[in-house]
C-alpha positions in Angstrom: -8.3 -6.6 4.5 -8.9 -2.5 4.5 -8.7 -0.6 1.2 -6.9 2.7 2.8 -7.1 5.0 -0.6 -7.9 4.7 -4.0 -7.2 6.7 -6.8 -7.2 6.0 -10.9 -8.9 2.9 -10.7 -6.3 1.1 -8.3 -7.3 0.2 -4.5 -4.8 0.4 -2.3 -4.8 -2.1 1.1 -3.4 -2.9 4.1 -3.4 -6.2 5.9 -4.3 -6.9 9.6 -0.7 -8.5 10.9 0.7 -9.3 7.7 4.3 -8.8 8.6 5.1 -12.6 8.4 5.3 -12.6 5.0 7.4 -9.9 3.6 8.7 -8.9 7.2 8.9 -5.2 6.6 6.7 -2.0 6.0 4.1 -2.6 2.6 1.0 -1.9 0.6 -0.7 -3.9 -1.6 -1.7 -1.8 -4.2 -4.6 -4.1 -6.7 -5.5 -3.0 -10.5 -8.2 -4.7 -12.8 -7.6 -8.4 -11.3 -3.6 -7.8 -10.8 -2.2 -7.2 -7.5 1.4 -5.9 -6.1 2.8 -5.6 -2.8 5.1 -2.5 -2.5 7.7 -1.8 0.2 6.4 1.3 1.9 10.2 2.4 3.3 11.8 2.6 -0.6 8.4 2.2 -3.0 9.6 -1.2 -4.7 7.7 -3.8 -6.0 8.1 -7.0 -3.2 6.2 -9.3 -4.8 2.9 -9.2 -8.1 2.7 -7.2 -10.6 0.5 -4.1 -12.4 1.2 -1.7 -15.5 4.0 0.3 -15.2 2.0 3.7 -15.4 -0.2 2.2 -12.4 3.1 1.3 -10.4 5.2 4.6 -11.0 1.4 6.2 -9.9 1.3 3.9 -6.7 5.3 4.8 -6.2 4.6 8.5 -6.2 1.7 8.2 -3.8 4.1 6.4 -1.2 6.6 9.1 -1.4 3.8 11.5 -0.1 2.6 9.4 2.4 5.4 7.7 3.5 4.7 8.9 6.8 0.8 8.0 7.4 1.6 4.9 5.8 4.4 3.9 8.5 1.8 5.1 11.1 -1.3 3.0 9.3 1.0 -0.4 9.7 2.1 0.4 13.2 -1.6 0.2 13.8 -2.3 -2.7 11.5 0.8 -4.6 13.3 -1.3 -4.1 16.3 -4.4 -4.7 14.9 -6.1 -1.6 15.5 -8.3 0.4 13.0 -6.5 2.0 10.2 -6.9 5.6 8.6 -8.0 6.7 5.2 -5.0 8.2 3.5 -6.0 10.8 0.7 -5.7 9.5 -3.1 -3.8 11.1 -5.5 -5.5 13.9 -7.7 
């Protein structure tokens, strides 16, 4: 489970070969023991939960980095090394 970014205490991870469970491009955001999966295409939560303020930060970050996230999704789907993505600042 590679971590591709980290900001404001939130770890952003993308699993290799993780297209069977959700069937669409997504990331996992981990914050203080909570985990939520976010759809890369629209930023919506697919499963799990994190606090609302952190959810909004992740959704803004997805909007800013959608192209890079989709490129990493393609790498993950083929088992290749993922590229880090700049955090929110």
